[in-house]
N, CA and C atoms as a LAMMPS dump frame, in Angstrom:
ITEM: TIMESTEP
0
ITEM: NUMBER OF ATOMS
342
ITEM: BOX BOUNDS ff ff ff
-5.0000000000000000e+02 5.0000000000000000e+02
-5.0000000000000000e+02 5.0000000000000000e+02
-5.0000000000000000e+02 5.0000000000000000e+02
ITEM: ATOMS id mol type element x y z
1 1 1 N 270.468 409.98 273.28
2 1 2 C 271.38 410.988 272.711
3 1 3 C 273.002 410.924 273.495
4 2 1 N 273.847 411.463 272.818
5 2 2 C 275.276 410.891 273.014
6 2 3 C 275.901 411.822 274.366
7 3 1 N 276.734 411.073 275.206
8 3 2 C 276.925 411.672 276.227
9 3 3 C 278.347 412.12 276.187
10 4 1 N 278.663 412.762 276.928
11 4 2 C 280.06 413.025 276.682
12 4 3 C 281.235 412.251 276.681
13 5 1 N 280.963 410.632 277.928
14 5 2 C 282.22 409.309 277.148
15 5 3 C 281.711 408.525 276.192
16 6 1 N 281.272 409.206 275.121
17 6 2 C 280.619 408.656 273.719
18 6 3 C 281.821 409.301 272.791
19 7 1 N 282.328 410.421 273.334
20 7 2 C 283.216 411.383 272.882
21 7 3 C 284.738 410.143 272.349
22 8 1 N 285.374 410.047 273.411
23 8 2 C 286.714 409.498 273.606
24 8 3 C 286.584 407.921 272.742
25 9 1 N 285.596 407.204 272.822
26 9 2 C 285.345 406.14 272.266
27 9 3 C 285.21 406.003 270.536
28 10 1 N 284.146 407.243 270.469
29 10 2 C 284.503 407.746 269.171
30 10 3 C 285.453 407.852 268.068
31 11 1 N 286.216 408.76 268.764
32 11 2 C 287.619 409.445 268.702
33 11 3 C 288.385 407.703 268.026
34 12 1 N 288.321 407.289 269.617
35 12 2 C 289.626 406.225 269.431
36 12 3 C 289.063 405.185 268.615
37 13 1 N 288.014 405.164 267.471
38 13 2 C 287.04 404.464 266.38
39 13 3 C 288.106 404.929 264.987
40 14 1 N 287.55 406.246 265.187
41 14 2 C 288.279 406.762 263.977
42 14 3 C 289.666 407.231 263.181
43 15 1 N 290.108 407.251 264.921
44 15 2 C 291.627 407.33 264.496
45 15 3 C 292.351 406.6 263.727
46 16 1 N 292.207 405.506 264.068
47 16 2 C 293.179 404.01 262.854
48 16 3 C 292.884 404.455 261.37
49 17 1 N 291.672 404.948 261.148
50 17 2 C 291.158 405.059 259.674
51 17 3 C 291.862 406.344 259.155
52 18 1 N 291.96 407.673 260.463
53 18 2 C 292.821 408.72 259.643
54 18 3 C 294.123 408.222 259.361
55 19 1 N 294.588 408.053 260.335
56 19 2 C 296.394 407.329 260.235
57 19 3 C 296.532 406.541 258.771
58 20 1 N 295.337 405.794 259.143
59 20 2 C 295.857 405.408 257.758
60 20 3 C 295.066 406.108 256.19
61 21 1 N 294.274 406.948 256.762
62 21 2 C 294.448 407.645 255.317
63 21 3 C 295.567 408.917 255.189
64 22 1 N 296.1 409.064 256.567
65 22 2 C 297.356 410.348 256.071
66 22 3 C 298.42 409.305 255.707
67 23 1 N 298.307 408.065 255.929
68 23 2 C 299.708 407.191 255.377
69 23 3 C 299.657 407.018 253.856
70 24 1 N 298.593 406.972 253.163
71 24 2 C 298.36 406.215 251.792
72 24 3 C 298.087 408.047 250.933
73 25 1 N 297.739 408.926 251.749
74 25 2 C 297.257 410.424 250.828
75 25 3 C 298.747 410.446 249.906
76 26 1 N 300.475 410.383 250.684
77 26 2 C 301.223 410.769 249.276
78 26 3 C 301.172 409.588 248.172
79 27 1 N 300.793 408.451 248.651
80 27 2 C 299.992 407.694 247.055
81 27 3 C 299.487 408.427 246.075
82 28 1 N 298.35 408.919 246.807
83 28 2 C 297.136 409.065 246.149
84 28 3 C 297.078 410.56 245.287
85 29 1 N 297.31 411.151 246.434
86 29 2 C 297.298 412.97 246.111
87 29 3 C 296.021 413.435 245.943
88 30 1 N 294.962 413.236 247.219
89 30 2 C 293.703 413.843 246.209
90 30 3 C 293.45 415.433 246.437
91 31 1 N 292.386 415.888 245.727
92 31 2 C 292.39 417.508 245.431
93 31 3 C 292.514 418.078 246.759
94 32 1 N 292.927 419.213 246.298
95 32 2 C 293.158 420.371 247.62
96 32 3 C 292.303 420.543 248.804
97 33 1 N 290.955 420.122 248.296
98 33 2 C 289.658 420.346 249.27
99 33 3 C 289.9 418.995 250.569
100 34 1 N 290.086 417.927 249.866
101 34 2 C 290.25 416.914 250.66
102 34 3 C 291.29 416.527 251.696
103 35 1 N 292.455 417.484 250.508
104 35 2 C 293.866 417.704 252.036
105 35 3 C 293.574 418.108 253.34
106 36 1 N 292.747 419.61 253.046
107 36 2 C 292.063 420.457 253.774
108 36 3 C 291.828 419.475 255.085
109 37 1 N 290.695 419.16 254.243
110 37 2 C 289.219 418.26 255.059
111 37 3 C 290.512 417.146 256.178
112 38 1 N 291.323 416.187 255.991
113 38 2 C 291.941 415.438 256.851
114 38 3 C 292.728 416.555 257.199
115 39 1 N 293.623 417.332 256.652
116 39 2 C 294.246 417.831 257.793
117 39 3 C 293.654 418.426 258.639
118 40 1 N 292.755 419.061 258.58
119 40 2 C 291.436 419.512 259.775
120 40 3 C 290.787 418.277 260.868
121 41 1 N 291.186 417.266 259.915
122 41 2 C 289.881 416.226 261.069
123 41 3 C 291.425 415.87 262.15
124 42 1 N 292.601 415.289 261.334
125 42 2 C 294.378 415.224 262.006
126 42 3 C 294.081 416.247 263.141
127 43 1 N 294.272 417.461 262.919
128 43 2 C 294.863 418.314 263.538
129 43 3 C 293.932 418.155 265.181
130 44 1 N 292.151 417.564 265.006
131 44 2 C 290.875 418.076 266.057
132 44 3 C 291.722 416.537 267.12
133 45 1 N 292.296 415.579 266.401
134 45 2 C 292.345 414.235 267.424
135 45 3 C 293.491 414.814 268.01
136 46 1 N 294.761 415.615 267.149
137 46 2 C 295.779 415.434 267.621
138 46 3 C 295.815 416.746 269.047
139 47 1 N 294.962 417.71 268.712
140 47 2 C 295.181 418.465 269.834
141 47 3 C 294.259 417.994 270.971
142 48 1 N 293.372 416.896 270.719
143 48 2 C 292.62 415.983 272.027
144 48 3 C 293.847 415.287 273.047
145 49 1 N 294.754 415.027 271.816
146 49 2 C 295.828 413.609 272.529
147 49 3 C 296.411 414.626 273.76
148 50 1 N 296.841 415.786 272.801
149 50 2 C 298.396 416.135 273.182
150 50 3 C 297.824 415.81 275.085
151 51 1 N 296.736 416.98 276.047
152 51 2 C 296.732 416.936 277.395
153 51 3 C 296.608 415.85 277.803
154 52 1 N 296.495 414.173 276.79
155 52 2 C 296.272 413.128 277.627
156 52 3 C 297.509 413.131 277.468
157 53 1 N 299.165 413.191 276.693
158 53 2 C 299.996 412.429 276.95
159 53 3 C 300.995 413.828 277.768
160 54 1 N 300.452 415.338 278.197
161 54 2 C 300.603 416.205 279.022
162 54 3 C 300.795 415.461 280.503
163 55 1 N 299.232 414.602 280.875
164 55 2 C 299.576 414.04 281.74
165 55 3 C 300.129 413.131 282.385
166 56 1 N 300.419 412.236 281.329
167 56 2 C 301.211 410.779 281.644
168 56 3 C 302.925 411.291 282.158
169 57 1 N 303.127 412.838 281.578
170 57 2 C 304.524 413.101 281.493
171 57 3 C 304.627 413.234 282.911
172 58 1 N 303.869 414.267 283.546
173 58 2 C 303.923 414.905 284.841
174 58 3 C 303.579 413.479 286.234
175 59 1 N 302.933 412.324 285.196
176 59 2 C 303.166 410.703 285.899
177 59 3 C 303.582 410.067 286.499
178 60 1 N 304.784 410.143 285.53
179 60 2 C 305.899 408.915 285.068
180 60 3 C 306.892 409.59 285.77
181 61 1 N 308.888 408.774 286.106
182 61 2 C 309.316 409.442 286.363
183 61 3 C 310.253 410.401 285.393
184 62 1 N 310.521 411.53 285.608
185 62 2 C 311.423 412.459 284.706
186 62 3 C 312.831 411.376 284.573
187 63 1 N 313.29 412.161 283.418
188 63 2 C 314.665 411.678 282.707
189 63 3 C 314.425 409.62 282.455
190 64 1 N 313.567 409.513 282.089
191 64 2 C 313.161 407.983 281.846
192 64 3 C 313.045 408.283 280.12
193 65 1 N 313.282 406.757 279.727
194 65 2 C 312.408 406.69 278.163
195 65 3 C 311.502 406.826 277.592
196 66 1 N 309.981 406.907 278.684
197 66 2 C 309.711 406.919 278.536
198 66 3 C 309.087 408.607 278.424
199 67 1 N 309.8 409.3 279.281
200 67 2 C 309.088 410.364 279.423
201 67 3 C 309.68 411.451 278.421
202 68 1 N 310.922 410.723 277.488
203 68 2 C 311.777 411.481 277.032
204 68 3 C 310.899 410.852 275.919
205 69 1 N 310.683 410.095 275.262
206 69 2 C 309.734 409.236 274.117
207 69 3 C 308.46 410.389 274.265
208 70 1 N 307.996 410.93 275.038
209 70 2 C 306.612 411.342 274.86
210 70 3 C 306.752 412.608 274.941
211 71 1 N 307.955 413.385 275.268
212 71 2 C 308.832 414.891 275.246
213 71 3 C 308.913 415.141 274.241
214 72 1 N 309.597 414.14 273.698
215 72 2 C 309.75 414.315 271.977
216 72 3 C 308.881 414.494 270.922
217 73 1 N 307.929 413.559 271.059
218 73 2 C 306.729 412.943 270.213
219 73 3 C 305.435 415.056 270.347
220 74 1 N 305.345 415.364 271.437
221 74 2 C 304.803 416.192 271.802
222 74 3 C 305.478 417.673 270.714
223 75 1 N 307.2 417.726 271.576
224 75 2 C 307.65 418.517 270.916
225 75 3 C 307.708 418.606 269.035
226 76 1 N 307.725 417.749 268.734
227 76 2 C 307.499 417.216 267.291
228 76 3 C 305.874 417.553 266.299
229 77 1 N 305.21 416.978 267.53
230 77 2 C 303.747 417.265 266.919
231 77 3 C 303.545 418.862 267.088
232 78 1 N 303.978 419.138 268.159
233 78 2 C 303.057 421.032 268.029
234 78 3 C 304.19 421.682 267.366
235 79 1 N 304.909 421.292 267.041
236 79 2 C 306.072 421.999 265.128
237 79 3 C 305.303 421.799 264.16
238 80 1 N 305.121 420.325 264.051
239 80 2 C 303.663 420.087 262.847
240 80 3 C 302.05 421.065 262.903
241 81 1 N 301.994 421.042 264.306
242 81 2 C 300.814 421.886 264.555
243 81 3 C 300.86 423.624 264.016
244 82 1 N 302.328 423.983 264.081
245 82 2 C 302.315 425.189 263.924
246 82 3 C 302.478 425.478 262.312
247 83 1 N 302.639 424.475 262.043
248 83 2 C 302.748 424.539 260.489
249 83 3 C 301.939 424.889 259.684
250 84 1 N 301.546 425.534 258.647
251 84 2 C 300.516 425.593 257.776
252 84 3 C 300.358 424.539 256.374
253 85 1 N 299.172 424.208 255.731
254 85 2 C 298.948 423.66 254.772
255 85 3 C 299.234 424.285 253.792
256 86 1 N 300.125 423.857 252.82
257 86 2 C 300.883 424.789 251.528
258 86 3 C 299.941 424.352 250.384
259 87 1 N 299.783 425.366 249.793
260 87 2 C 298.831 425.025 248.412
261 87 3 C 299.218 424.574 247.565
262 88 1 N 300.621 423.899 247.483
263 88 2 C 301.004 423.223 246.406
264 88 3 C 300.53 421.197 247.119
265 89 1 N 299.863 420.221 246.62
266 89 2 C 299.204 419.585 246.696
267 89 3 C 300.151 418.301 246.899
268 90 1 N 301.569 418.198 246.434
269 90 2 C 302.45 417.236 246.853
270 90 3 C 303.05 417.112 248.103
271 91 1 N 303.273 418.855 248.465
272 91 2 C 303.386 418.944 249.973
273 91 3 C 302.841 419.431 251.032
274 92 1 N 301.663 419.472 250.199
275 92 2 C 300.152 419.143 251.184
276 92 3 C 300.186 418.126 252.162
277 93 1 N 300.525 417.145 251.295
278 93 2 C 300.001 415.551 251.057
279 93 3 C 301.472 415.298 252.458
280 94 1 N 302.54 415.39 252.101
281 94 2 C 303.893 415.349 252.734
282 94 3 C 303.309 415.953 254.465
283 95 1 N 302.812 416.827 254.536
284 95 2 C 302.839 417.264 255.719
285 95 3 C 301.377 416.873 256.27
286 96 1 N 300.732 415.818 255.743
287 96 2 C 299.939 415.65 255.996
288 96 3 C 300.142 414.148 256.472
289 97 1 N 301.062 413.139 256.114
290 97 2 C 301.809 412.05 256.285
291 97 3 C 301.847 412.423 257.508
292 98 1 N 303.06 413.527 257.415
293 98 2 C 304.012 413.709 259.082
294 98 3 C 303.089 413.709 260.02
295 99 1 N 301.514 415.08 260.148
296 99 2 C 300.6 414.809 261.482
297 99 3 C 299.888 413.717 261.168
298 100 1 N 300.064 412.332 260.368
299 100 2 C 299.351 411.08 260.535
300 100 3 C 300.003 410.31 261.699
301 101 1 N 301.53 410.295 261.245
302 101 2 C 302.822 409.808 262.477
303 101 3 C 302.692 410.417 263.584
304 102 1 N 302.489 411.902 263.462
305 102 2 C 302.103 412.299 265.376
306 102 3 C 301.623 411.488 265.337
307 103 1 N 300.056 411.82 264.746
308 103 2 C 298.981 411.022 265.425
309 103 3 C 298.906 409.538 265.966
310 104 1 N 299.851 408.621 264.745
311 104 2 C 300.008 407.161 265.812
312 104 3 C 300.633 407.831 266.833
313 105 1 N 301.942 408.257 266.854
314 105 2 C 302.33 407.827 267.965
315 105 3 C 301.72 408.334 269.479
316 106 1 N 301.118 409.651 269.154
317 106 2 C 300.287 409.745 270.292
318 106 3 C 299.207 409.519 270.877
319 107 1 N 298.846 408.724 270.09
320 107 2 C 297.699 407.328 270.102
321 107 3 C 298.009 406.318 270.71
322 108 1 N 299.696 406.129 270.411
323 108 2 C 299.683 404.489 270.96
324 108 3 C 300.024 405.204 272.294
325 109 1 N 300.936 406.067 272.979
326 109 2 C 301.397 406.98 274.339
327 109 3 C 299.408 406.745 275.17
328 110 1 N 298.589 407.716 274.199
329 110 2 C 297.412 407.549 275.487
330 110 3 C 296.725 406.631 275.176
331 111 1 N 296.835 405.267 274.464
332 111 2 C 296.549 403.841 274.888
333 111 3 C 295.382 403.218 273.734
334 112 1 N 295.932 404.042 272.469
335 112 2 C 294.438 403.482 271.469
336 112 3 C 295.003 402.196 270.578
337 113 1 N 296.732 401.963 270.804
338 113 2 C 297.204 401.072 270.103
339 113 3 C 296.003 399.115 271.156
340 114 1 N 295.246 399.645 272.03
341 114 2 C 295.598 398.292 272.337
342 114 3 C 293.913 397.55 271.891
């Protein structure tokens, strides 16, 4: 039976694939159903990463490059999460690519790039 400790490990292994898929979605522009599914998966991972990055901000020195970078990434991510998915496949693909960039950044801050 999986434990709660397995969840971060599963997510960490899944995030690179989601990032890669999000970055290629504008070239392939799959159907709206596929875009919606990818959108939901990326949003779930972002919501898991946000508290981890917020914790880092509290622990690092204020007004440093590291704190500004994390704060900026969180602002961009939260702004993207506030947007809905367009019914236009191309517009949806562009939004998902942006969510993928946010995911890559937060994952790197959270230690996923090791």
